[in-house]
N, C-alpha and C positions, 0 to 999 in steps of 0.2 A: 489577544487576537486568536488565542487557541479555542475560543468558544465558536468559531466559525468553522462550518464544515460545508462542503460543497457536493452536491449530489445531482445526478442526471436523471431526473424522473420523466423527462421528455425524450422522445425518440431522437437519436443523432443520425440524420439521414443523408449526410454526405461529407462534411468537412473533415472528419477523422480518418477517412479512407482515401483522401486526395494527397498528392504530393505536397511538400512544403511550398515551393514556389507557386504551385497552382492556387492554393488557398490564400496565399499572401497577396496575390494579384487578382483576386476575385473581383474586388471593386473596380479595378482598372478594366477587366474583361467586360463588366456590365456597362460601363461608360462607353467603351469602344463599340459595343454592340448598339447602344443608343445612337451613337454618331453615325455608324453605318446605316442604320434604319432611316435616320433623318435624310441622309444623302440619297438614299434610294427613293424616299417619298418625294423629294423636291424634284429629282430628275425625272421620276415617272410622270409627276404632274405636268412638268414642262413639255415632255414628249407628247402626252395625250393632248395637251392644249394646242400645240403646233399641228398635230395630226387633224384635229377637228377644224382648225382654221384653214389648213392648206391641203393636205393629202386627201382629206375626205371628199373635197370637191375636184380633185384631180389637178391641183395647182402645184407648181414646183415651189418647194420651201426655200426661201432666200437663205444664203449662207450666213447672213447677219445673225440669225437665231441660234447659231452655235456659240456666239460670243457670250452667251449668258453664263458659260463655264468661268468667265473671268470674275464674276461676282459671287460664286459659290463659297469662297472662303469667308465672306461676310456672314453667310448663313451659320457657319460654324461659330464664329466669334459672337454673334448675337445670341445664339442659343446657349453658349457657354456662360456668357455674362448674365442670362436670365435664369441660370441654375437648372437648365433642362437636362443636364447629364448626371444629376443626382438620381440614384435609383429608387429613392424612397418617397417620391412625390405621389400624392394622391391623384386619382383620375381626374378629379374635378380641377385641382390646382394645375395639373399638367395641361388640361384642355385650355385653361386660361392663359397659361404661359406660352403655349404653342401658338395660340391665335394672336397674341401680341407680338411674339417674335417673328412669325411668319409675316405679319403685316408690315412690321418694321423692315424686314429684309426686302420685301417686294417694293416698298416705298424708296428704299435706297437704291436697289438694283434697277428699278425703272428710271429713276432720276439719272443714274450713270449712263444707262443705255440711250435715254432720250437726248442727253446733253452731248453724247459722242457724235462724231461727224460721218460715222459709217452709214447711217440710215435711220429710218423710223421703225420702231417696234410696234406691231399691232396692239392697240389697247385691249382688244378682245382676248388676244393670247395672254397678255399679262393678267387680266381679270379671271380667266379660266384657270390658269396656273396658280393663282393666289388661292382661289376657292379650293382647287384640287389638292393643294398642299395642306391646307387646314384640315381637310377631310381625311387624306391619306396618312398624314403623320401620326395622329393618335391611334388610327386603325392599325397600321403597321407595327407601331410600338407594342400595342396589346397582343398582336399576332406573334411578334418575336419573343415577348416575355412568356407566352403560353408555350412555345416551342422550347425555350431554354429551361423553363420549369420541368417539362416532361423529360428533358435530357438531363435533369439534375445539374444544370450548369449555372442557374440563377440563384443568387442569394449568398451573402457572405456569412461566415460563422460569427455568432455573437454570444456573450455571456449575460446572464440576468442575475443581478445581485438583489435578492428578495424572493423568498419562496412562501409568502403568505397568500391570501386570496387574491389580491391584486397581481402579484407576481405571476400567479398561475393563469389568471385571466389574459395577461399580456402574452405569456408563452403560448397559450392555446390559440390566441388570435394570430400570432405570427406563424404558427404551424398551419392554420387554415387559410392564411393569405400569403403564400410563398412569393407572389409577384411583388410584394413589398420589398423584397430583397434582403430580409434578415433571417438567418438560419439558426435558431437557437440550438446550442450544443450542450449547455449545462446551466444549472441554477445554483447560486451561492445561498446557503441556508444558515441564518443566524443562530439557530437553535443548537444547543450542545449535543443532544442526543443524536446518535447516528440513525440515518434514515434508510429505510428499505429501498433497494434499487434492483433493477432487473439485470439480466445477464447481458454482457457486452456493453455496458454503459460506462462513460467516462466519469470517474469519481476522484475527487481531491478531497482529503479529509483535514487538511490544515491550511488555513488562508495565508500563513506566513510564507508559503511557497511563492505567493505573488511578488514578494520582494526580493526573490533570488532568480534572476532571469536564467541563469545557467542550469537551474534545476527544473525549469518548466517543461512539462511534457511537449513533445514536438507538435502535436495538434494544437495545443494551447498557445504556442509561440505565434501562431498565424492569426490569432483572434485580434482585430483592431478596433472592434466596437463593443461597448458594454452598456447595458440598460441598468440604471440604478434606481430602484424603487425605494425612495428614501424612508417612507414609514416602516419598511420592513428590513432595513439595513442598519447595522449598528453604527454608532458615532465614530468608532475606531476605523471601520473600513471606509465610512464616508470621507474621514479625514485623509486616509491613504489615497483615495481616488480624486477627491475634489479639492481638499485643502492643500496638503503638502505635496500631493501628486507623487507619492513614492511608487505607486503603481500606475503606469501611464498607458492609456488607450488613445488612439488617434480620435475617436469619436465617443463622447459620453452622452447619453441620453437620459436626462433626469425625469423621473415620474414621481410627482409629489403626492398625489392623492388620487383616488378613484371617483372623485365628484365629477358629475357630467357637466361640462360647459361648452361654450362654442369654441371648439378645438381647431377647426379647419382653417379659420382666418386670424388666429391669435398672433399678436406681434409682441416681440420682447421690448421691454422699456428699461433703459438705464437710469436708475435713481441714485446717483452718487455711488455706483459700484454695487447697489442692491438691485436684484432682478425684479422687475415688475412685468405683469403680463396685461397687455391691452386686449381684452376680449371683445370682439366686434358685436354689435347689436344691430344687425342688418334689418331685422324685422321691424325696428323702429325708424328706419330710414324712409321717409315719404317719397324721396326722389327714386329710390330703387323700386318701391312698390309701384310707383307710377310708370317706370320703365317696363316692369313686369306686366302691368295691365295692357299698355300699348302693344307689347310684344304679342300677347295673347290675341288681341283683336286684329293685328296685322296678319298673323299666321292664318286665322280663320278667314279673313277676307280674301287672302290669296288663294286659299284652298277651296273656297266656296263654290267654284265652277265644277269641281269634282264632287263635292260633298252633297250638294242639293240633288243631282240625279241619282246618286247612290242611295240617299234617304228614301226616295221614292221606290227604287227597286226593293230595298229591304222591306219597306212597308207593305208592298204588294205580296211579297213572299210570306210574310207573317199572316196576312188576311187569308191566303189560299191554304195555309198549313193548318191553321186551327181558329175556332171562333174566339172573338174577343177584340179588344182594342189593340192598336199598333204600339202605342206607348204605355209606360208603366210608371207611376209616380210614387215616391216614397218619402216619408219625413226623415230629414237628416239634420245634424247640427253643423252650423257653418260659421262664418266670420262674426266675431263678437259674441259667440255662443247663441246666436239666433237660429231658429229652425227654418228650414226652406224645403221645397219640394224638388227632389232629385229626379231627373228624367233618365229614362231607359227605354230601349226597345223591349217590348214584352217577349220573354224567352221561355215563360212557363205557361202551363195549361191552366184553365180556370179551376178554382178550388184548390190551389197549390198548397196552402197552409195546412189544410186538413189532410191532404195526401201526405205531406211531410210527416205530420204527427203520427199517422198510422204507420208509415214506413219505418220511423225510428223506433216505435214501440215493438215492432216485429223484428228489428235488427240491432240489438244492444251494441255490437261492435261498431257499427256505423254510427250509433248515437254517441259513443265516446269520441269518434273522430270529429263529429260535428261540433261537439262541446269545446274541443280544442281549437278548431279553425273556423267554425261557424260556416263551413262549406262542405260540400260532398262532391267527390271526383265524378261519381256516377249518380247525379241527382235525379231521382224519378219523376220530378215535377217538370223537367225540361221537354219542350217540344222538339220535333226533329230539326226545325230551322233554329230553335233556341240552342241546341247543341252545337251546331255549326257556328252560330254567332259567339257563344262562349269561348270556343277554341281560339278565335282570333279577336276576342274583346270587342266585337262589333256592337254588342248590346250597350256598350258604354258611350257610343258616339253621340246620342241625344244630349249628353251633358254639355255639349258645345252650346246648347241653348241656355243652360245655366251660366256658362262663361260669358256669353253676350249680355245676359241680364245682369251681370256683376255679382253673382252669387257664388261662382267658383272660378279657378284659374285652370290653365292647362295642366300645371304641374303644382303639387302640394300634397299634404297628408290627405288620406282618404276621408271623406265625410262620414262620421260614424252615426250610429242610431242613438237615440236619447238614452237607452238603457246602457250603452256601451261606455258612458262617461266615466264610470268607476275604473275601468280598465287603464284609463290614461292618468289617473292619479295626479302626480305633482306637475306634469306637463300640459294639463288642461288649459291652464292660463295662457301658456305659450300658444297653444292651439287656437285660441281665440284671436291672436294677432295676425293670422294669415288666412287667406282663402283656401278652402279645400281644393284638391285637384283631381283631374281625371286620371292622371298617372302620378306615380311617385316612387319612392325608394323601395318599398315592399313589392311593387309590381314588377320592378326589374331585379329583384333579388329571390325570385322563386314563385311569387303569387300564391297560389293555393297550397304550395309545398312548405309554406312558412307558417310556423305557429302563430297564434294570436298574440302571445307575449312578444314574440320577435317582431311582429308587425308594429306594435306600439313602440318598442325600442327604436326601430327604423324611422317612424314618424318623429319620435323626439329627437333623433339625431338630425333629421332634416330641418326641424324647427330651430335647432340651436345653431345650425351651420348654414343656414339658408344664404343663397346668393343667386344672382342671375346665371353665373357660370354653372352652378349645380343644376338649375333648371335646364340649361342647354344640354348638359351631360345626360340628364335623365330622359329627355325627349329623344336624343340620339339613340340611347340604349333601348328605349321603349320599342322602336321599330324593329330592332334585332330580336328582342325577346318575344314579341307578338309573332314574328314570322317563324320563330323556332317553336312557338307554343309551349314555352317553358312555364311549368306550373299551371297550364290551362286546365280548367275543370269542365 
């Protein structure tokens, strides 16, 4: 066991300077904040619904509507049983669980209130409150996490066993995504040689200290969670942690390899005491693809009363601003690897390709930028109306025509150009299983601020973890990203 050394190559950014009780109860604090946020969301949604139904028209609110407080404990119990008070849920999984839990709560609550002899509850109030709670709960949870992260009150201290490439990737990811709630404070390194560490870093040089609780440093006694990267951890330490459990953590998270699979919806499978993983293959489910198709068409149909006049206005502005056609078509690769014509509003001037070539030849720095992202933040080819459309992604709207024709979906990986196939490497086959989308993961993750390699990684993550819930999450995030103009060029 003496071969193990522990070194902190990553920044310790809060646990070691907090009191013992504070860090020990950090997970409880995060759960309580989630409970409080959910209560605020459901109360706020109910008040807004009642206000819209009665106060807005000057009617007196019946006292019956205060009785909803009697069913609030059901909300807590349903959320608790759904695992909504675990701080490590992904946003997509949280949206799914919130939607199901809120729907269950309002179904139970409405049944109790309707069966009571006190009076009749307005169906409109229940409907508005249900919709409001589904919208407000994820929004307020995200707001709460943002505030808590900035106050350095979110995230429990964790140890990472494994300091190879995969261990470092996980440590970097946890640092870059503090809302996940894991605050890495040190890494166990299996190599014998002493590693270089910075100043004021927590360092433990002998792993045998983990078997002697009375000798553990104060900050380390409060760590309840450990990540074990099994390929990078010795068999001795794995036996201590997993086998004999001579070193105990309340939560052990095992990472077996860095191979990319569908991780979001994976389910554990007990095979006579041997752990199996059921990796979902949602892309092969025809029923889910059918739901996705009907969702696209329904949303377009409902919004067509606004879309059609808007198309006419934008077309008129394009014509008045510069000569040329209103629409622009480009060859892209779509479902099944088949090419199709992508529709856009024309945002560039005539002879744009030649103008770009001349511009890049005269600006080598911008040429390097273009080779990385295949976009320019200040593209000289853009017209005045084109610049405005690009800021709010209005030029992408004609792709709704592609959606109606069955060539695209509202959400999916971006349709790439034929010469870009090489960038997608091993995930190209996966790409052919799903229709490309108007919006997707990379669009809500920075758009033009994201490198090309990162874009392909995000597309691959979407392909491997696709679900209807992920589409809903991306659609909701898209509106926010567009309004903020994040990564707009």
